[in-house]
C-alpha positions in Angstrom: -10.4 13.0 -8.2 -13.8 12.5 -9.7 -16.0 15.5 -10.4 -19.1 15.7 -8.3 -22.4 17.5 -8.8 -23.5 20.1 -6.3 -26.2 17.7 -5.0 -23.5 15.0 -4.4 -21.7 17.2 -1.9 -21.9 15.8 1.6 -22.7 18.3 4.3 -20.8 17.9 7.5 -21.9 20.1 10.5 -19.3 21.0 13.1 -20.7 21.7 16.5 -19.2 23.8 19.4 -18.0 20.6 21.1 -15.9 20.0 18.0 -18.0 17.0 17.0 -18.6 16.4 13.3 -22.1 15.3 12.0 -22.5 13.8 8.6 -26.0 14.8 7.4 -26.0 12.3 4.6 -25.4 9.4 6.9 -27.2 10.9 9.9 -24.3 10.1 12.3 -21.4 11.6 14.0 -18.0 11.0 12.3 -14.3 11.5 12.8 -11.6 13.2 10.8 -10.7 9.6 9.6 -14.1 9.4 8.0 -13.5 12.6 6.2 -10.1 11.5 5.0 -11.7 8.4 3.6 -14.3 10.5 1.8 -11.4 12.4 0.2 -9.7 9.2 -0.9 -12.9 8.0 -2.4 -13.2 11.2 -4.4 -16.4 12.3 -2.6 -16.8 16.0 -2.1 -17.9 17.4 1.3 -18.4 20.8 2.9 -17.9 21.4 6.6 -20.1 24.1 8.0 -20.4 25.6 11.5 -23.7 24.2 12.9 -24.5 27.5 14.6 -23.3 30.3 12.3 -23.3 28.4 9.0 -19.7 29.5 8.2 -17.7 27.4 5.8 -15.0 25.5 7.8 -13.9 23.1 5.1 -10.5 24.6 4.5 -9.6 24.5 8.2 -10.8 20.9 8.6 -8.8 19.8 5.5 -5.7 21.5 6.9 -6.4 19.7 10.2 -6.5 16.3 8.4 -3.2 17.1 6.7 -1.7 18.2 10.0 -2.7 14.9 11.7 -1.3 12.8 8.8 2.0 14.7 9.0 2.2 14.3 12.8 1.6 10.5 12.4 4.8 10.2 10.4 3.0 10.1 7.0 5.2 13.0 5.8 4.2 14.2 2.4 5.1 17.9 2.6 8.8 18.7 2.7 9.9 21.2 5.4 11.3 23.5 2.7 8.0 23.5 0.9 6.1 24.4 4.1 8.5 27.3 4.7 8.1 28.6 1.2 4.3 28.3 1.5 4.3 30.3 4.8 6.5 32.9 3.2 3.8 33.6 0.6 1.2 34.6 3.2 0.9 38.4 3.0 3.2 38.5 0.0 2.2 40.2 -3.3 2.3 36.7 -4.9 -0.3 35.3 -2.4 -3.2 35.6 -4.8 -1.4 33.6 -7.5 -0.3 30.7 -5.2 -3.7 28.9 -4.9 -4.3 28.6 -8.7 -0.7 27.6 -9.3 -0.8 24.9 -6.6 -4.2 23.7 -8.0 -2.8 23.4 -11.5 0.3 21.6 -10.2 -1.8 19.1 -8.2 -4.1 18.5 -11.2 -1.1 17.8 -13.4 0.4 15.4 -10.8 -3.0 13.6 -10.5 -3.3 13.1 -14.2 0.3 11.8 -14.5 -0.3 9.5 -11.6 -3.4 8.1 -13.2 -1.7 7.7 -16.6 1.1 5.8 -14.9 -1.3 3.5 -13.2 -3.2 2.9 -16.4 0.1 2.0 -18.2 1.1 -0.4 -15.5 -2.3 -2.1 -15.4 -2.2 -2.3 -19.2 1.3 -3.7 -19.2 0.5 -6.3 -16.5 -2.7 -7.3 -18.4 -0.8 -7.7 -21.7 2.0 -9.6 -20.1 -0.3 -11.9 -18.2 -3.0 -12.3 -20.7 -5.8 -11.2 -18.4 -5.6 -13.7 -15.5 -2.6 -12.1 -13.8 -2.9 -13.6 -10.3 -3.2 -17.2 -11.5 -0.2 -16.6 -13.8 1.9 -15.1 -11.0 1.1 -18.0 -8.8 2.0 -20.5 -11.5 5.3 -18.7 -12.2 6.1 -18.7 -8.4 5.5 -22.5 -8.3 7.8 -23.0 -11.3 10.5 -20.8 -9.8 10.3 -22.8 -6.5 10.5 -26.1 -8.5 13.6 -24.9 -10.4 15.2 -23.7 -7.1 14.6 -27.1 -5.5 16.0 -28.9 -8.5 19.1 -26.6 -8.5 19.5 -27.2 -4.8 19.4 -31.0 -5.3 22.2 -30.8 -7.8 24.5 -29.1 -5.3 23.6 -31.4 -2.4 25.0 -34.8 -3.0 23.1 -36.6 -0.2 19.7 -35.1 -0.8 18.5 -37.6 -3.4 19.2 -40.6 -1.1 17.7 -38.9 1.9 14.6 -38.0 0.1 14.1 -41.5 -1.3 14.8 -43.2 2.0 17.9 -45.0 0.5 20.3 -43.9 3.2 22.5 -46.7 4.3 22.1 -47.7 7.9 24.3 -45.9 10.2 27.2 -47.9 11.5 28.8 -47.0 14.7 31.6 -44.9 13.3 31.6 -41.1 13.7 32.1 -40.4 10.0 28.8 -42.1 9.0 27.0 -40.4 11.9 28.2 -37.0 10.4 26.9 -38.1 7.0 23.6 -39.2 8.5 23.4 -35.9 10.4 23.9 -34.0 7.1 21.3 -36.1 5.4 18.8 -35.3 8.1 19.5 -31.6 7.9 19.1 -31.6 4.1 15.9 -33.5 4.4 14.6 -30.9 6.9 15.6 -28.1 4.4 13.8 -29.9 1.6 10.6 -30.2 3.6 10.7 -26.5 4.4 11.2 -25.7 0.7 8.2 -28.0 -0.1 6.1 -26.2 2.4 7.1 -22.8 1.0 6.3 -24.0 -2.5 2.9 -25.3 -1.4 2.0 -21.9 0.2 2.8 -20.1 -3.0 
């Protein structure tokens, strides 16, 4: 998360009807908007519009609860049980600073890993990674098509239109049928290669 100055903190007012008002944007917002602010690294404070009480902790907990109830599970059940057990315990005062330190460490490691992956991709691709990936995909498809043509004895003739005319015997009809199927497969492979 990025550090923000005190003046950069967005003030959200919560009204008795449970509506949230973003004073910086002069509009009513939802919890989804606040979740996006968190993801963007923007700091905000939720205050009760009438009393001025700070409600930020409760609103953040509500966002977490909604994410967890949608199936976006991040908090293991055992962790939640342990966390609940610390309320009222003599260790309660130490838990917030420990959790903050742990999350800071996790965030730093996450960012370091992303930086390494980005650097590795940049070094391997020489900067223009998307174009290089697309080119490699095309080469892979061409090699695949070439390998397939080596294992399908009728594909070359079918592709070139050199198939002999079908006589009336069942065996040549079977061969023609196989050639037609192989040609259809080749066309599908060409379409896939063109998309990539």
